[in-house]
C-alpha positions in Angstrom: -39.1 166.4 143.6 -42.5 167.1 145.2 -42.5 166.1 148.0 -45.1 162.6 149.7 -47.6 164.2 152.4 -50.3 161.4 152.8 -53.8 162.1 153.7 -55.5 158.9 154.2 -54.7 155.6 155.2 -54.7 152.4 153.0 -56.3 149.4 155.3 -56.6 146.1 154.5 -58.1 142.4 155.4 -55.1 141.4 157.6 -54.5 145.5 159.0 -52.1 146.6 157.3 -51.8 150.0 157.1 -50.5 151.8 154.5 -50.6 156.0 154.0 -51.5 157.5 150.6 -52.6 159.8 148.9 -55.7 161.0 147.4 -55.9 162.9 144.2 -59.2 163.8 142.3 -59.4 162.8 138.7 -62.2 165.6 137.0 -64.9 163.1 135.0 -65.8 161.8 137.9 -66.2 161.4 141.8 -63.2 158.8 142.1 -60.1 159.3 143.6 -56.7 158.1 142.4 -54.4 156.4 145.4 -50.7 157.0 145.4 -48.7 155.4 147.5 -45.3 157.0 148.8 -43.9 154.1 146.1 -45.9 155.4 143.6 -45.2 158.8 144.0 -41.7 158.4 144.1 -41.6 156.2 140.7 -43.4 158.7 138.9 -46.1 155.2 138.2 -49.8 155.3 137.7 -51.6 154.8 140.6 -52.6 151.0 140.9 -56.2 152.2 143.3 -59.2 154.0 142.3 -61.4 155.3 145.4 -65.1 156.1 145.0 -67.0 156.9 148.4 -69.9 154.8 147.3 -67.6 152.1 145.4 -65.1 151.8 147.8 -61.7 150.9 146.0 -61.4 149.4 143.0 -58.6 148.2 140.4 -59.4 148.7 136.8 -62.6 149.3 137.8 -62.9 145.6 139.6 -64.0 146.6 143.7 -61.4 144.6 146.5 -63.7 144.4 149.1 -61.5 144.6 152.2 -59.6 147.5 151.3 -60.6 150.4 153.2 -59.5 154.4 153.2 -59.9 156.3 155.2 -58.5 160.1 156.3 -55.4 160.1 158.7 -57.3 161.8 161.2 -59.7 158.8 162.1 -57.1 156.7 162.4 -54.6 158.4 164.2 -58.4 160.0 166.5 -58.3 156.4 167.1 -55.5 154.8 168.5 -55.1 158.2 170.5 -58.5 157.3 172.3 -57.2 153.5 172.0 -53.9 154.7 174.3 -56.1 157.5 176.3 -58.1 154.2 177.9 -56.5 152.2 178.6 -53.8 154.5 180.4 -56.8 155.2 182.2 
């Protein structure tokens, strides 16, 4: 069994953040978005992500969902904590 090693976060409009891994699709500039559950169950990715189109489901753009690298979200949380402490 391979290890789930998230690289990004899928952020919903209500603010929920789910760790995900992105896998490149060779025929396009799209990426498969794999959640922890999909990874361990071995199921197909529900969402895809394209840098210009955003998150899609079966070709339909899902406005409001965002993909951010873990470094960006962790850095934002880190700076928020530090600015509150000063």
